[in-house]
C-alpha positions as CSV (number, residue, x, y, z in Angstrom):
1,M,-19.6,4.4,-13.2
2,G,-19.4,1.6,-16.2
3,K,-17.2,4.8,-17.8
4,A,-13.5,4.5,-18.7
5,K,-11.1,5.5,-15.7
6,S,-10.2,9.3,-15.5
7,D,-6.8,10.6,-16.4
8,K,-6.6,11.0,-12.4
9,T,-8.0,7.4,-11.4
10,E,-4.9,5.7,-14.2
11,K,-2.0,7.9,-12.9
12,A,-3.0,6.2,-9.4
13,D,-2.7,3.0,-10.7
14,K,0.1,3.8,-12.3
15,T,1.5,4.8,-9.0
16,A,0.4,2.2,-6.9
17,K,1.9,-0.1,-9.5
18,A,5.3,1.4,-9.6
19,A,5.6,1.7,-5.5
20,D,4.1,-2.1,-4.9
21,G,4.6,-4.4,-7.9
22,G,0.6,-4.5,-8.7
23,G,-0.5,-5.3,-5.0
24,S,0.3,-5.4,-1.5
25,R,3.9,-7.3,-1.0
26,A,1.9,-10.0,1.7
27,Y,-0.8,-10.7,-0.8
28,P,0.9,-10.2,-4.2
29,D,-2.6,-11.4,-5.7
30,F,-4.8,-8.6,-4.4
31,D,-6.4,-6.9,-6.9
32,L,-8.0,-3.4,-5.9
33,D,-10.3,-3.4,-8.9
34,N,-11.8,-6.9,-8.7
35,P,-15.1,-5.3,-7.1
36,V,-14.8,-9.2,-4.7
37,F,-12.9,-8.9,-1.8
38,P,-10.8,-11.8,-1.2
39,P,-12.7,-14.1,1.4
40,E,-9.2,-15.0,2.7
41,L,-8.8,-11.6,3.9
42,E,-12.4,-10.6,4.9
43,E,-11.9,-13.8,7.5
44,R,-8.9,-11.9,9.0
45,A,-9.4,-8.5,8.7
46,F,-11.3,-7.6,11.4
47,K,-8.6,-9.4,14.1
48,S,-5.4,-8.1,12.1
49,G,-2.8,-6.7,14.1
50,G,-3.9,-7.9,17.0
51,Y,-7.0,-6.7,17.3
52,P,-8.7,-7.9,20.9
53,Y,-12.4,-8.4,20.1
54,D,-13.9,-10.7,17.5
55,K,-17.0,-8.4,16.8
56,K,-17.5,-4.6,16.1
57,I,-19.5,-2.5,19.3
58,K,-23.2,-3.2,18.4
59,R,-24.6,0.5,16.9
60,E,-27.1,0.7,20.0
61,P,-24.6,0.7,23.1
62,Y,-22.1,2.8,20.7
63,E,-24.7,5.2,20.1
64,E,-25.4,5.8,23.8
65,Q,-21.9,6.0,24.7
66,L,-21.1,8.7,21.9
67,Q,-24.1,10.4,22.6
68,A,-22.8,11.0,26.7
69,L,-19.4,11.6,25.6
70,Q,-20.4,14.4,23.1
71,L,-22.5,15.7,25.6
72,E,-19.2,16.3,28.0
73,L,-17.4,17.6,25.1
74,I,-20.1,20.1,24.9
75,K,-19.2,21.0,28.5
76,L,-15.9,21.3,28.0
77,Q,-15.7,23.5,25.5
78,A,-18.0,25.8,27.1
79,Y,-15.6,25.7,29.9
80,T,-13.1,26.6,27.7
81,E,-14.6,29.3,26.4
82,T,-14.8,30.6,29.7
83,K,-11.9,30.4,30.9
84,G,-9.8,31.1,27.9
85,E,-8.2,28.0,27.6
86,R,-6.3,26.4,24.4
87,I,-6.8,23.0,23.3
88,V,-5.0,21.2,20.3
89,V,-5.1,17.6,19.5
90,L,-3.4,15.9,16.5
91,F,-4.7,12.7,14.5
92,E,-2.4,10.8,12.8
93,G,-2.0,7.2,11.9
94,R,-2.3,4.6,9.3
95,D,-4.0,5.2,6.1
96,T,-7.7,4.3,6.0
97,S,-7.7,4.0,10.2
98,G,-10.8,6.5,10.4
99,K,-8.9,10.1,11.7
100,G,-11.6,12.2,9.9
101,G,-14.4,9.9,11.5
102,C,-13.0,10.6,14.6
103,I,-12.2,14.5,14.5
104,S,-16.1,14.5,12.6
105,R,-17.5,13.0,15.7
106,I,-16.0,15.3,18.4
107,L,-16.9,18.5,16.3
108,E,-20.2,17.0,15.4
109,R,-22.2,18.6,18.5
110,I,-20.1,21.0,20.0
111,N,-19.8,24.8,18.8
112,P,-18.2,25.4,15.3
113,R,-16.8,28.9,16.3
114,H,-14.6,27.6,18.9
115,S,-13.6,24.4,17.5
116,R,-12.7,23.4,13.9
117,S,-10.3,20.7,12.0
118,V,-7.4,21.6,9.7
119,A,-6.6,19.6,6.8
120,L,-3.6,21.2,5.2
121,S,-3.3,20.0,1.1
122,K,0.5,19.6,-0.1
123,P,2.8,23.0,0.7
124,T,3.1,25.7,-1.7
125,E,6.1,26.6,-3.4
126,T,6.7,29.5,-1.0
127,E,5.5,27.1,2.2
128,R,8.1,25.1,0.9
129,G,10.8,27.6,1.7
130,Q,9.8,28.4,4.9
131,W,10.6,27.3,8.5
132,Y,8.8,23.5,8.3
133,F,6.4,24.4,11.3
134,Q,5.4,27.6,10.0
135,R,2.6,26.7,8.1
136,Y,1.0,24.7,11.0
137,V,1.6,27.5,13.4
138,Q,-0.8,29.8,11.5
139,H,-3.8,27.4,12.7
140,L,-2.8,27.1,16.5
141,P,-5.8,28.2,18.4
142,T,-6.4,31.6,20.1
143,K,-7.7,31.6,23.6
144,G,-10.9,29.7,24.0
145,D,-10.7,27.2,21.2
146,M,-10.0,23.8,20.3
147,I,-8.0,22.7,16.9
148,L,-8.3,19.2,15.4
149,F,-5.7,18.3,13.4
150,D,-6.7,15.6,10.5
151,R,-2.6,14.9,10.3
152,S,0.2,17.7,11.3
153,W,3.6,18.5,11.0
154,Y,4.2,14.4,11.5
155,N,3.4,14.3,7.8
156,R,7.6,14.9,7.7
157,A,7.9,11.5,9.5
158,G,5.5,9.5,7.8
159,V,4.0,9.8,4.5
160,E,6.9,12.2,3.0
161,R,9.4,10.2,4.6
162,V,8.3,7.0,3.5
163,M,7.4,8.2,-0.3
164,G,10.4,10.2,-0.8
165,F,9.5,14.0,-0.4
166,C,12.0,15.0,2.1
167,T,15.7,14.2,2.5
168,E,17.2,11.4,5.2
169,D,18.7,14.9,6.9
170,E,15.4,16.7,6.4
171,T,13.8,14.0,8.3
172,A,16.1,13.7,11.1
173,R,16.2,17.3,12.0
174,F,12.4,16.9,12.4
175,L,12.5,14.0,14.2
176,R,15.0,16.2,16.6
177,D,13.0,19.4,16.7
178,A,9.5,18.3,17.0
179,P,9.7,17.7,20.7
180,E,11.2,21.0,21.4
181,F,8.5,23.1,18.9
182,E,5.9,20.6,21.2
183,A,7.4,21.3,24.7
184,L,7.1,25.0,23.6
185,L,3.6,24.8,23.0
186,V,3.0,23.1,26.6
187,R,4.7,25.4,28.3
188,D,2.6,27.9,26.8
189,N,-0.2,26.2,28.6
190,I,-1.7,24.8,25.5
191,H,-3.7,21.5,26.1
192,F,-1.6,19.2,24.2
193,F,-3.1,15.4,22.6
194,K,-1.2,13.3,20.3
195,I,-3.3,10.6,18.6
196,Y,-2.3,7.7,16.4
197,L,-4.6,5.1,15.3
198,T,-3.2,1.8,14.2
199,V,-5.1,-0.5,12.1
200,G,-4.1,-3.9,11.0
201,R,-3.0,-4.7,7.4
202,E,-6.0,-7.2,6.1
203,M,-8.2,-4.8,7.6
204,Q,-6.4,-1.8,5.7
205,L,-6.8,-3.9,2.8
206,K,-10.4,-4.4,2.9
207,R,-11.1,-0.5,3.7
208,F,-9.1,0.6,0.5
209,H,-11.2,-2.2,-1.2
210,E,-14.2,-0.4,0.2
211,R,-13.3,3.3,-0.8
212,R,-12.2,1.8,-4.6
213,H,-15.8,0.6,-5.3
214,D,-18.0,2.8,-2.7
215,P,-19.3,5.5,-5.0
216,F,-19.7,7.9,-2.0
217,K,-16.1,6.8,-0.8
218,Q,-14.4,6.8,-3.8
219,W,-12.8,10.8,-3.1
220,K,-11.0,9.5,-0.4
221,V,-9.0,7.6,-2.4
222,T,-5.7,9.7,-3.9
223,E,-2.5,8.3,-5.2
224,I,-0.6,8.5,-2.2
225,D,-3.3,6.0,-0.7
226,L,-3.2,3.6,-3.6
227,A,0.9,4.2,-3.4
228,A,0.6,3.0,0.1
229,I,-1.0,-0.3,-0.1
230,G,2.5,-1.6,-1.0
231,K,4.5,-0.1,1.9
232,Y,3.1,-1.1,5.2
233,D,6.0,-2.4,6.2
234,A,7.8,0.9,5.7
235,Y,5.4,2.8,7.2
236,T,5.7,0.1,9.9
237,A,9.4,1.4,10.4
238,A,8.8,4.7,10.1
239,E,6.1,4.7,12.6
240,T,8.5,3.0,14.9
241,E,11.0,5.8,14.6
242,M,8.4,8.4,15.0
243,L,7.2,6.9,18.4
244,R,10.6,6.3,19.8
245,L,11.8,9.8,19.4
246,T,8.7,12.1,20.1
247,H,6.9,10.3,22.3
248,T,8.3,12.6,25.5
249,A,6.9,13.2,28.8
250,S,5.7,16.7,27.7
251,S,4.0,15.5,24.7
252,P,3.4,11.7,24.8
253,W,1.7,9.9,21.8
254,T,-1.6,7.5,22.7
255,V,-2.3,4.8,20.1
256,I,-5.6,3.2,19.9
257,N,-6.0,0.4,17.8
258,A,-8.7,1.5,15.0
259,N,-10.1,-2.0,13.2
260,D,-13.5,-1.2,14.9
261,Q,-14.0,2.7,14.0
262,R,-16.7,2.7,16.3
263,R,-14.6,2.1,19.4
264,A,-11.9,4.0,18.4
265,R,-13.8,7.2,18.1
266,L,-15.2,6.7,22.0
267,E,-11.7,5.9,22.8
268,A,-10.4,9.1,21.5
269,M,-12.9,10.8,23.0
270,R,-12.4,9.7,26.4
271,V,-8.6,10.3,26.0
272,I,-9.4,13.8,25.7
273,L,-12.1,14.2,28.5
274,S,-10.2,11.9,31.0
275,A,-7.4,14.6,30.9
276,L,-8.9,17.7,31.2
277,D,-10.9,19.5,34.1
278,Y,-14.0,21.3,33.3
279,D,-17.1,21.9,35.6
280,G,-19.7,19.6,35.7
281,K,-17.7,16.5,34.6
282,D,-19.2,13.3,35.0
283,K,-16.3,10.5,35.2
284,A,-19.4,8.1,34.9
285,A,-20.5,9.5,31.6
286,I,-17.1,9.5,30.1
287,G,-16.3,5.6,31.5
288,S,-12.9,4.1,31.4
289,I,-10.1,4.1,28.7
290,D,-10.2,0.6,27.4
291,P,-6.4,-0.5,28.0
292,K,-6.6,-3.2,25.3
293,L,-7.4,-0.6,22.8
294,T,-5.9,2.3,23.9
295,M,-2.4,2.9,25.4
296,S,0.9,5.4,25.4
297,G,3.4,4.8,22.4
298,A,6.0,3.4,24.7
299,D,3.5,0.6,26.0
300,Y,2.6,0.2,22.6
301,L,6.1,0.1,20.9
302,A,7.0,-2.3,23.9
303,R,4.0,-4.8,23.0
304,R,4.9,-4.7,20.0
305,T,8.5,-6.1,20.2
306,S,7.7,-8.2,22.9
């Protein structure tokens, strides 16, 4: 770990500094390479972004609820396979918001033959010449399957837009076309969920710092992640327009505050399980969705602007 930085790391540093002037604009003295996370940020992190709880959920109640929800997911999958249903769940959100963790816990105990995660890398030259939605369509489920997208076609409204990887015209076309594309999926009887995980600015900095200095998490840090450190406000603006234009009656957004990743995982499971009927459904085991953490895209925007 004491070796000089790799070329990839040095390139990532330059990308982040070019995008941000060397640190987060809200915290110009923040140094991602300093192994000590600033105490003033540590103090604010958990409650940042208006998080409604003071402490993380404890491990024992979390694991009890997780196990109960995973059992319900097994029932749901059995029903889905038997009845030939199809389920698609998009996980979008801020960098470090825990999309992968939510997906991992959902898939942890169910049959991998009929459920999988899709996380596409950047498009190839051939894919860049295709209809934008084309490379995602091939990953949609057949009867009996559930597909979870770890980021999706909404890359165009988020990272591609903020980082300048697409034109404003391409973004506008996407925001116009996405609801129509999704309406086709819903009309074809796909059970379709869009989950957006949000996280406070200080909590995001804390997680970036953890990834940078934890040898087991360093693989998660990409050039785009580092460049995102100084673009929190730009992502907020993109997020606002995306939710405003693509939250529809047929394909609504569900927004989950994910400062506590354990609670966010439980909430994501509840969102899916509460919405679907299946044999042996135990409503008591599923519990209630927490309105302090989870809300519709429209309600989230209303709260933020009130």
